C-alpha positions in Angstrom: -46.2 14.4 60.7 -47.3 15.0 64.4 -44.9 12.2 65.5 -42.0 14.4 64.5 -43.5 17.5 66.2 -44.9 19.2 63.1 -48.5 20.5 62.9 -50.8 18.4 60.8 -52.8 20.2 58.2 -55.0 17.6 56.5 -58.1 17.2 54.5 -60.9 16.2 56.8 -61.2 12.4 56.6 -64.5 11.1 55.2 -64.6 8.2 57.6 -64.5 7.7 61.3 -61.0 7.3 62.9 -61.1 6.1 66.5 -59.6 8.6 68.8 -58.7 10.9 65.9 -56.8 14.1 66.4 -59.0 16.9 67.8 -59.7 19.7 65.3 -58.0 23.0 66.2 -56.2 21.5 69.2 -54.1 18.6 67.9 -54.5 19.0 64.1 -56.0 21.3 61.6 -58.5 19.9 59.1 -59.8 21.6 56.0 -62.9 20.9 53.8 -62.1 22.9 50.6 -59.4 24.6 48.7 -60.5 28.0 50.2 -60.6 26.5 53.7 -57.1 25.1 53.2 -55.8 28.5 52.1 -57.3 30.2 55.1 -56.0 27.7 57.6 -52.6 27.6 56.1 -52.5 31.5 56.2 -53.4 31.3 59.9 -50.7 28.8 60.5 -48.1 31.1 58.9 -49.5 34.3 60.6 -49.8 32.7 64.1 -46.7 30.5 64.7 -47.4 30.3 68.4 -50.8 28.7 67.6 -49.2 26.4 65.1 -46.6 25.4 67.6 -49.3 24.6 70.2 -51.1 22.4 67.7 -47.8 20.7 66.8 -47.0 19.9 70.4 -50.5 18.7 71.2 -50.5 16.5 68.1 -47.2 15.0 69.0 -48.5 14.1 72.5 -51.7 12.7 71.0 -49.6 10.5 68.6 -47.7 9.1 71.5 -50.8 8.5 73.6 -53.3 7.3 70.9 -51.8 6.8 67.4 -48.9 4.4 67.6 -49.1 1.0 66.0 -49.5 -0.6 69.5 -52.6 1.6 70.1 -54.1 0.6 66.7 -53.4 -3.1 67.4 -55.1 -2.8 70.9 -58.2 -1.2 69.3 -58.5 -4.1 66.8 -58.0 -6.8 69.5 -60.5 -5.1 71.8 -63.1 -5.1 69.0 -62.6 -8.8 68.6 -63.0 -9.7 72.3 
């Protein structure tokens, strides 16, 4: 989703993701249905904020979340 320039709204992962998206800056994470509803409402009501998150998420994807980045993380952990 961020790769294509859209803001990521996702359930907060229950596990550690190395160099994960930064909450409120590069992605939006929710913890419950009520939290999802509130964050989705903010995204709709504040398109400039949503656009900023989308742009930052796209940059983060290019810098940290491509398959080459993931492969490097795995190889470094084996060294």
